[in-house]
PALO-699283 format. One record per atom (N, C-alpha, C): residue in one letter; atom name; x, y, z. Coordinates in pm, 1 decimal. Atoms other than C-alpha are relative to their C-alpha. Example, Ala and Ser with C-alpha at 12.3 -4.5 7.8 and 13.67 -1.06 7.14 Angstrom:
PALO-699283
<r r="A" a="N" u="89.0" v="-119.0" w="0.0"/>
<r r="A" a="CA" u="1230.0" v="-450.0" w="780.0"/>
<r r="A" a="C" u="90.0" v="120.0" w="0.0"/>
<r r="S" a="N" u="-82.0" v="-119.0" w="-6.0"/>
<r r="S" a="CA" u="1367.0" v="-106.0" w="714.0"/>
<r r="S" a="C" u="-77.0" v="109.0" w="73.0"/>
//
This chain:
PALO-699283
<r r="M" a="N" u="-78.3" v="-11.6" w="-121.4"/>
<r r="M" a="CA" u="10392.5" v="21779.3" w="13501.8"/>
<r r="M" a="C" u="-55.2" v="117.1" w="81.4"/>
<r r="S" a="N" u="48.1" v="-104.4" w="-89.5"/>
<r r="S" a="CA" u="10269.9" v="21980.2" w="13800.9"/>
<r r="S" a="C" u="116.6" v="56.5" w="78.0"/>
<r r="K" a="N" u="-99.5" v="-61.2" w="-87.5"/>
<r r="K" a="CA" u="10472.9" v="22222.0" w="14006.2"/>
<r r="K" a="C" u="-61.8" v="18.3" w="137.1"/>
<r r="V" a="N" u="43.9" v="-20.7" w="-137.3"/>
<r r="V" a="CA" u="10445.0" v="22234.2" w="14383.7"/>
<r r="V" a="C" u="106.7" v="81.1" w="71.7"/>
<r r="T" a="N" u="-92.8" v="-80.9" w="-78.7"/>
<r r="T" a="CA" u="10607.0" v="22457.4" w="14644.3"/>
<r r="T" a="C" u="10.5" v="-59.9" w="139.4"/>
<r r="V" a="N" u="-22.5" v="48.8" w="-135.7"/>
<r r="V" a="CA" u="10761.8" v="22339.2" w="14968.3"/>
<r r="V" a="C" u="-48.2" v="108.2" w="96.0"/>
<r r="A" a="N" u="56.1" v="-94.5" w="-96.9"/>
<r r="A" a="CA" u="10577.8" v="22501.9" w="15261.2"/>
<r r="A" a="C" u="30.3" v="-45.5" w="141.4"/>
<r r="K" a="N" u="-24.1" v="28.9" w="-141.4"/>
<r r="K" a="CA" u="10638.6" v="22520.4" w="15635.1"/>
<r r="K" a="C" u="-128.7" v="-53.7" w="62.1"/>
<r r="W" a="N" u="112.0" v="58.5" w="-73.7"/>
<r r="W" a="CA" u="10405.4" v="22294.8" w="15841.2"/>
<r r="W" a="C" u="50.9" v="-34.3" w="138.9"/>
<r r="G" a="N" u="-51.0" v="23.4" w="-134.9"/>
<r r="G" a="CA" u="10479.0" v="22320.0" w="16213.1"/>
<r r="G" a="C" u="151.2" v="7.2" w="-1.6"/>
<r r="N" a="N" u="-145.8" v="6.5" w="-0.5"/>
<r r="N" a="CA" u="10841.2" v="22216.8" w="16263.5"/>
<r r="N" a="C" u="54.5" v="-69.5" w="-123.7"/>
<r r="S" a="N" u="-40.4" v="71.7" w="120.6"/>
<r r="S" a="CA" u="10849.1" v="22040.4" w="15927.6"/>
<r r="S" a="C" u="-26.8" v="85.8" w="-122.8"/>
<r r="E" a="N" u="34.4" v="-60.3" w="127.5"/>
<r r="E" a="CA" u="10824.1" v="22133.1" w="15563.5"/>
<r r="E" a="C" u="-62.7" v="-107.8" w="-85.2"/>
<r r="G" a="N" u="67.5" v="101.1" w="79.8"/>
<r r="G" a="CA" u="10603.7" v="21960.6" w="15309.4"/>
<r r="G" a="C" u="-53.8" v="57.2" w="-129.4"/>
<r r="I" a="N" u="63.5" v="-37.5" w="125.6"/>
<r r="I" a="CA" u="10428.8" v="21967.7" w="14976.2"/>
<r r="I" a="C" u="-141.8" v="-55.0" w="0.5"/>
<r r="R" a="N" u="133.6" v="54.5" w="23.3"/>
<r r="R" a="CA" u="10069.6" v="21914.0" w="14869.2"/>
<r r="R" a="C" u="3.2" v="-69.4" w="-134.1"/>
<r r="I" a="N" u="3.9" v="76.7" w="124.9"/>
<r r="I" a="CA" u="10013.0" v="21648.8" w="14605.8"/>
<r r="I" a="C" u="-130.9" v="32.6" w="-70.8"/>
<r r="P" a="N" u="122.1" v="-36.0" w="71.8"/>
<r r="P" a="CA" u="9766.9" v="21766.3" w="14339.1"/>
<r r="P" a="C" u="-96.0" v="-118.3" w="-15.5"/>
<r r="K" a="N" u="104.9" v="100.8" w="7.2"/>
<r r="K" a="CA" u="9436.3" v="21577.1" w="14317.6"/>
<r r="K" a="C" u="15.7" v="-92.7" w="-119.9"/>
<r r="E" a="N" u="-13.2" v="82.0" w="120.6"/>
<r r="E" a="CA" u="9497.9" v="21457.8" w="13960.3"/>
<r r="E" a="C" u="106.1" v="-108.8" w="18.7"/>
<r r="I" a="N" u="-107.3" v="97.7" w="-22.3"/>
<r r="I" a="CA" u="9821.3" v="21287.1" w="14066.0"/>
<r r="I" a="C" u="-41.9" v="-100.5" w="106.8"/>
<r r="R" a="N" u="48.4" v="92.6" w="-103.5"/>
<r r="R" a="CA" u="9664.5" v="21142.1" w="14383.1"/>
<r r="R" a="C" u="-96.8" v="-100.5" w="-58.6"/>
<r r="D" a="N" u="97.7" v="89.9" w="61.5"/>
<r r="D" a="CA" u="9378.5" v="20999.4" w="14179.0"/>
<r r="D" a="C" u="69.6" v="-102.9" w="-88.8"/>
<r r="E" a="N" u="-70.5" v="91.7" w="90.4"/>
<r r="E" a="CA" u="9613.2" v="20849.1" w="13919.4"/>
<r r="E" a="C" u="80.6" v="-103.5" w="78.1"/>
<r r="A" a="N" u="-81.2" v="90.6" w="-82.3"/>
<r r="A" a="CA" u="9836.2" v="20698.0" w="14190.5"/>
<r r="A" a="C" u="-84.1" v="-78.6" w="99.7"/>
<r r="R" a="N" u="92.7" v="63.8" w="-93.9"/>
<r r="R" a="CA" u="9530.2" v="20586.5" w="14389.7"/>
<r r="R" a="C" u="46.6" v="12.4" w="144.3"/>
<r r="I" a="N" u="-35.7" v="-27.8" w="-139.1"/>
<r r="I" a="CA" u="9650.2" v="20747.3" w="14710.0"/>
<r r="I" a="C" u="-96.8" v="103.9" w="53.2"/>
<r r="S" a="N" u="92.6" v="-93.4" w="-63.5"/>
<r r="S" a="CA" u="9435.2" v="20937.8" w="14955.5"/>
<r r="S" a="C" u="46.8" v="25.7" w="142.1"/>
<r r="E" a="N" u="-35.6" v="-30.7" w="-138.3"/>
<r r="E" a="CA" u="9443.9" v="21076.0" w="15307.2"/>
<r r="E" a="C" u="17.3" v="-129.3" w="78.8"/>
<r r="G" a="N" u="-27.6" v="119.2" w="-80.1"/>
<r r="G" a="CA" u="9599.1" v="20817.2" w="15537.8"/>
<r r="G" a="C" u="88.7" v="-101.2" w="-70.3"/>
<r r="T" a="N" u="-87.8" v="91.8" w="72.2"/>
<r r="T" a="CA" u="9796.2" v="20639.2" w="15264.4"/>
<r r="T" a="C" u="143.2" v="20.9" w="47.3"/>
<r r="E" a="N" u="-140.5" v="-9.5" w="-38.9"/>
<r r="E" a="CA" u="10146.4" v="20563.2" w="15392.8"/>
<r r="E" a="C" u="86.1" v="-7.0" w="-124.5"/>
<r r="L" a="N" u="-89.5" v="-2.7" w="114.0"/>
<r r="L" a="CA" u="10424.4" v="20645.3" w="15149.7"/>
<r r="L" a="C" u="143.3" v="-24.9" w="45.6"/>
<r r="D" a="N" u="-143.4" v="13.0" w="-19.1"/>
<r r="D" a="CA" u="10784.9" v="20530.3" w="15136.2"/>
<r r="D" a="C" u="62.9" v="111.8" w="-82.0"/>
<r r="I" a="N" u="-66.4" v="-107.9" w="70.4"/>
<r r="I" a="CA" u="11015.3" v="20815.5" w="15038.7"/>
<r r="I" a="C" u="147.7" v="-32.2" w="-13.4"/>
<r r="S" a="N" u="-143.3" v="22.8" w="22.7"/>
<r r="S" a="CA" u="11360.3" v="20786.0" w="14884.3"/>
<r r="S" a="C" u="52.8" v="106.9" w="-94.7"/>
<r r="Y" a="N" u="-66.2" v="-95.0" w="88.5"/>
<r r="Y" a="CA" u="11609.5" v="20998.0" w="14696.0"/>
<r r="Y" a="C" u="91.5" v="-80.0" w="-90.5"/>
<r r="K" a="N" u="-79.2" v="79.3" w="93.2"/>
<r r="K" a="CA" u="11760.5" v="20850.3" w="14382.5"/>
<r r="K" a="C" u="27.4" v="80.7" w="-126.1"/>
<r r="D" a="N" u="-41.9" v="-66.2" w="124.3"/>
<r r="D" a="CA" u="11955.2" v="21006.3" w="14095.4"/>
<r r="D" a="C" u="-60.8" v="139.2" w="-15.2"/>
<r r="G" a="N" u="49.2" v="-136.4" w="6.3"/>
<r r="G" a="CA" u="11845.1" v="21359.8" w="14181.1"/>
<r r="G" a="C" u="-150.2" v="15.0" w="9.8"/>
<r r="S" a="N" u="146.4" v="-5.3" w="-8.6"/>
<r r="S" a="CA" u="11476.5" v="21271.2" w="14224.5"/>
<r r="S" a="C" u="-48.4" v="-49.3" w="135.3"/>
<r r="I" a="N" u="68.2" v="48.1" w="-120.2"/>
<r r="I" a="CA" u="11255.3" v="21235.7" w="14529.2"/>
<r r="I" a="C" u="-109.6" v="-93.4" w="-48.7"/>
<r r="V" a="N" u="94.6" v="102.4" w="45.6"/>
<r r="V" a="CA" u="11050.8" v="20916.9" w="14486.3"/>
<r r="V" a="C" u="-93.5" v="-36.3" w="114.7"/>
<r r="L" a="N" u="101.9" v="40.2" w="-96.8"/>
<r r="L" a="CA" u="10725.7" v="20851.7" w="14674.4"/>
<r r="L" a="C" u="-68.1" v="-125.3" w="-51.2"/>
<r r="T" a="N" u="62.3" v="125.6" w="37.7"/>
<r r="T" a="CA" u="10587.6" v="20497.8" w="14670.9"/>
<r r="T" a="C" u="-98.3" v="-40.9" w="109.1"/>
<r r="P" a="N" u="93.4" v="44.9" w="-103.4"/>
<r r="P" a="CA" u="10271.1" v="20379.6" w="14849.2"/>
<r r="P" a="C" u="54.5" v="-123.4" w="71.7"/>
<r r="S" a="N" u="-49.9" v="114.6" w="-75.0"/>
<r r="S" a="CA" u="10378.9" v="20146.8" w="15129.0"/>
<r r="S" a="C" u="-113.9" v="-88.5" w="47.6"/>
<r r="T" a="N" u="113.7" v="82.6" w="-33.7"/>
<r r="T" a="CA" u="10028.8" v="20023.5" w="15201.4"/>
<r r="T" a="C" u="-50.5" v="-67.2" w="-127.5"/>
<r r="V" a="N" u="51.5" v="72.6" w="115.1"/>
<r r="V" a="CA" u="9851.8" v="19779.7" w="14975.3"/>
<r r="V" a="C" u="-110.8" v="81.3" w="-65.6"/>
<r r="R" a="N" u="104.2" v="-70.2" w="74.3"/>
<r r="R" a="CA" u="9654.2" v="19961.3" w="14708.4"/>
<r r="R" a="C" u="-109.1" v="-98.8" w="-36.7"/>
<r r="T" a="N" u="109.9" v="86.2" w="41.2"/>
<r r="T" a="CA" u="9317.6" v="19828.3" w="14603.4"/>
<r r="T" a="C" u="-53.7" v="45.3" w="-134.6"/>
<r r="V" a="N" u="65.0" v="-28.2" w="126.8"/>
<r r="V" a="CA" u="9130.3" v="19810.5" w="14277.2"/>
<r r="V" a="C" u="-142.8" v="-52.7" w="11.3"/>
<r r="K" a="N" u="141.2" v="39.1" w="-6.0"/>
<r r="K" a="CA" u="8752.8" v="19786.6" w="14231.8"/>
<r r="K" a="C" u="-24.8" v="-117.0" w="-93.6"/>
<r r="V" a="N" u="41.7" v="115.7" w="79.9"/>
<r r="V" a="CA" u="8634.8" v="19444.4" w="14110.6"/>
<r r="V" a="C" u="-146.6" v="-22.7" w="34.7"/>
<r r="G" a="N" u="142.1" v="2.8" w="-31.2"/>
<r r="G" a="CA" u="8258.3" v="19457.8" w="14084.0"/>
<r r="G" a="C" u="-28.0" v="96.4" w="112.5"/>
<r r="K" a="N" u="26.6" v="-87.8" w="-113.7"/>
<r r="K" a="CA" u="8144.4" v="19595.0" w="14417.6"/>
<r r="K" a="C" u="106.8" v="-10.9" w="109.0"/>
<r r="Y" a="N" u="-101.7" v="24.6" w="-101.4"/>
<r r="Y" a="CA" u="8459.1" v="19483.0" w="14602.0"/>
<r r="Y" a="C" u="129.3" v="75.1" w="-29.0"/>
<r r="D" a="N" u="-135.4" v="-53.9" w="9.8"/>
<r r="D" a="CA" u="8790.5" v="19658.1" w="14668.3"/>
<r r="D" a="C" u="94.3" v="-114.3" w="33.6"/>
<r r="V" a="N" u="-93.1" v="111.0" w="-22.4"/>
<r r="V" a="CA" u="9061.5" v="19393.9" w="14629.1"/>
<r r="V" a="C" u="143.4" v="50.8" w="-12.9"/>
<r r="P" a="N" u="-139.3" v="-43.1" w="6.5"/>
<r r="P" a="CA" u="9438.5" v="19425.3" w="14681.9"/>
<r r="P" a="C" u="56.9" v="-14.6" w="-140.7"/>
<r r="V" a="N" u="-73.3" v="10.4" w="125.7"/>
<r r="V" a="CA" u="9658.7" v="19491.1" w="14381.3"/>
<r r="V" a="C" u="108.5" v="-105.6" w="21.1"/>
<r r="L" a="N" u="-91.7" v="112.0" w="-22.0"/>
<r r="L" a="CA" u="9849.7" v="19162.8" w="14350.3"/>
<r r="L" a="C" u="146.3" v="40.1" w="-13.6"/>
<r r="R" a="N" u="-138.5" v="-43.9" w="18.8"/>
<r r="R" a="CA" u="10164.7" v="19335.3" w="14226.4"/>
<r r="R" a="C" u="54.0" v="59.8" w="129.4"/>
<r r="D" a="N" u="-42.9" v="-57.5" w="-127.0"/>
<r r="D" a="CA" u="10177.3" v="19525.8" w="14557.8"/>
<r r="D" a="C" u="20.1" v="-108.6" w="105.9"/>
<r r="L" a="N" u="-10.4" v="106.4" w="-99.9"/>
<r r="L" a="CA" u="10117.1" v="19213.5" w="14766.0"/>
<r r="L" a="C" u="127.9" v="-80.8" w="-15.4"/>
<r r="F" a="N" u="-117.9" v="83.0" w="25.8"/>
<r r="F" a="CA" u="10405.1" v="19032.1" w="14601.8"/>
<r r="F" a="C" u="126.0" v="81.1" w="-27.4"/>
<r r="K" a="N" u="-116.2" v="-86.1" w="19.0"/>
<r r="K" a="CA" u="10642.1" v="19329.7" w="14582.8"/>
<r r="K" a="C" u="116.1" v="-53.1" w="84.1"/>
<r r="G" a="N" u="-118.0" v="48.3" w="-70.9"/>
<r r="G" a="CA" u="10987.9" v="19206.1" w="14675.5"/>
<r r="G" a="C" u="7.1" v="-151.3" w="14.4"/>
<r r="Y" a="N" u="-0.9" v="146.3" w="-10.7"/>
<r r="Y" a="CA" u="10891.0" v="18837.3" w="14662.0"/>
<r r="Y" a="C" u="84.7" v="-58.2" w="-112.1"/>
<r r="T" a="N" u="-91.4" v="56.9" w="99.1"/>
<r r="T" a="CA" u="11159.5" v="18634.9" w="14487.4"/>
<r r="T" a="C" u="-34.7" v="-142.6" w="-37.6"/>
<r r="G" a="N" u="36.6" v="137.9" w="29.2"/>
<r r="G" a="CA" u="10990.6" v="18294.5" w="14487.6"/>
<r r="G" a="C" u="85.9" v="-99.8" w="75.6"/>
<r r="S" a="N" u="-93.5" v="88.3" w="-69.7"/>
<r r="S" a="CA" u="11249.4" v="18156.6" w="14727.1"/>
<r r="S" a="C" u="-57.1" v="-60.7" w="128.6"/>
<r r="Y" a="N" u="57.2" v="53.4" w="-122.9"/>
<r r="Y" a="CA" u="11010.7" v="18072.9" w="15015.5"/>
<r r="Y" a="C" u="-23.0" v="-149.7" w="-11.8"/>
<r r="R" a="N" u="26.0" v="143.9" w="-8.1"/>
<r r="R" a="CA" u="11003.9" v="17706.0" w="15112.6"/>
<r r="R" a="C" u="-61.0" v="-27.8" w="136.8"/>
<r r="G" a="N" u="66.0" v="30.9" w="-125.6"/>
<r r="G" a="CA" u="10752.0" v="17603.0" w="15376.1"/>
<r r="G" a="C" u="66.2" v="-118.4" w="68.8"/>
<r r="E" a="N" u="-56.7" v="111.7" w="-73.6"/>
<r r="E" a="CA" u="10853.8" v="17361.9" w="15647.2"/>
<r r="E" a="C" u="-105.3" v="-55.1" w="94.4"/>
<r r="E" a="N" u="92.4" v="62.2" w="-93.0"/>
<r r="E" a="CA" u="10666.9" v="17116.3" w="15863.2"/>
<r r="E" a="C" u="51.9" v="18.5" w="141.0"/>
<r r="W" a="N" u="-40.5" v="-5.3" w="-138.9"/>
<r r="W" a="CA" u="10666.3" v="17144.3" w="16238.9"/>
<r r="W" a="C" u="-93.7" v="-86.2" w="82.4"/>
<r r="D" a="N" u="71.5" v="95.7" w="-83.3"/>
<r r="D" a="CA" u="10554.4" v="16907.4" w="16509.3"/>
<r r="D" a="C" u="-70.0" v="72.3" w="114.0"/>
<r r="T" a="N" u="74.6" v="-62.7" w="-109.2"/>
<r r="T" a="CA" u="10282.1" v="17015.6" w="16749.5"/>
<r r="T" a="C" u="-8.7" v="-90.5" w="121.7"/>
<r r="G" a="N" u="0.7" v="91.3" w="-113.5"/>
<r r="G" a="CA" u="10336.5" v="16718.1" w="16979.7"/>
<r r="G" a="C" u="-97.5" v="-114.4" w="-19.8"/>
<r r="A" a="N" u="86.1" v="118.0" w="5.5"/>
<r r="A" a="CA" u="10150.7" v="16398.8" w="17051.9"/>
<r r="A" a="C" u="-145.4" v="40.0" w="23.6"/>
<r r="P" a="N" u="141.7" v="-27.1" w="-25.4"/>
<r r="P" a="CA" u="9767.8" v="16384.0" w="17051.9"/>
<r r="P" a="C" u="-26.8" v="4.0" w="150.1"/>
<r r="V" a="N" u="32.1" v="-11.9" w="-142.8"/>
<r r="V" a="CA" u="9617.8" v="16488.8" w="17386.0"/>
<r r="V" a="C" u="-146.5" v="-33.9" w="27.2"/>
<r r="G" a="N" u="142.6" v="30.2" w="-17.3"/>
<r r="G" a="CA" u="9252.4" v="16405.7" w="17327.5"/>
<r r="G" a="C" u="-39.8" v="-109.7" w="-96.3"/>
<r r="K" a="N" u="49.3" v="100.7" w="94.0"/>
<r r="K" a="CA" u="9054.8" v="16216.9" w="17065.5"/>
<r r="K" a="C" u="16.5" v="47.8" w="-143.4"/>
<r r="E" a="N" u="-25.6" v="-45.4" w="135.7"/>
<r r="E" a="CA" u="9213.0" v="16374.0" w="16757.7"/>
<r r="E" a="C" u="3.3" v="-119.3" w="-94.5"/>
<r r="I" a="N" u="-4.8" v="104.6" w="100.2"/>
<r r="I" a="CA" u="9180.3" v="16172.0" w="16439.2"/>
<r r="I" a="C" u="129.9" v="16.7" w="-77.4"/>
<r r="W" a="N" u="-127.1" v="-4.4" w="76.6"/>
<r r="W" a="CA" u="9513.5" v="16085.8" w="16276.9"/>
<r r="W" a="C" u="-18.1" v="-72.5" w="-124.8"/>
//
């Protein structure tokens, strides 16, 4: 566990997140975080999609992409109107 100190930054106050924790959480400069307070703890959660290295590619972490998805989505068809040219039906 690391200790940090709240410091004045302009009209705000903030903390610096130690490198070891940033690396473990895979967050870096520019990463947006959601912040909440729960049961006496301040909780920071990356709100942007994190990536993981697969070969030479950075790909989204699927768990992040589907965060909050309940499986209840049902697609629906919609009509774009009658053909206007030589579309093949």
